[in-house]
Residue, then its C-alpha position, 0 to 999 in steps of 0.5 A: m467113582r470108587s470112593f463114591r460107591k464106598v461112601l454110598k455103601w457105608i451110608i446104606v449099611s449105616i441106615i440098615f444098622l439103625i433100622v435094626a438097632i433102634p427097635v432092639s434098644l427101645g425094647v431093651i429099655k422098656k423091659y429093663v428100665v421101664g419095667d413090666t406093667k402086667l400083673p404077674a401070671t397066676m402060675t408064677a405068683p399063686w399067692a397074694i397078700e393084701t395089706t392096708s396099703r398094697i398087694y404083694y404077689g408071691e411065688k411061695f407062702s409060709i408062716q414062720n413062728g406065727v408070722p406070714e411071709l412071701k418068698d420071691y414077690w412082686t409089688l406094684d410101684g407106680t405103674k410097673y410091677t417090680y420083682h423082689k428076690g427074697i422074703i418079706e415078712f408081715p409081722a402084726n406090729e407093722y402090718g396088722k393082724f393076719g386075717v384081719d388087716v393082712k389078708l391071704v389070697q390064693r390066686l387060681t388059674p382061670 
């Protein structure tokens, strides 16, 4: 009788563990593997640079030696936004002329 209770106890504990572990692990997978499908918030990424191929959302914008650049930026890759730590430059020989092919947008909070 005691062994039956021990087995029943472990079955119940295992079921409770699975009930908690499955949603938590699915949430972790969605966050870190699937990625975020929402546009970065305006407060987080107040700058956007639109090129002929895509839009980059960045935390900081500057012009260094006549070349526009974004620091710490997001790109839309398929259906998710990917965060890139670092700087991306938009030289005219690769992206086109700034103000014509490469357009800067300051995103404003609604």
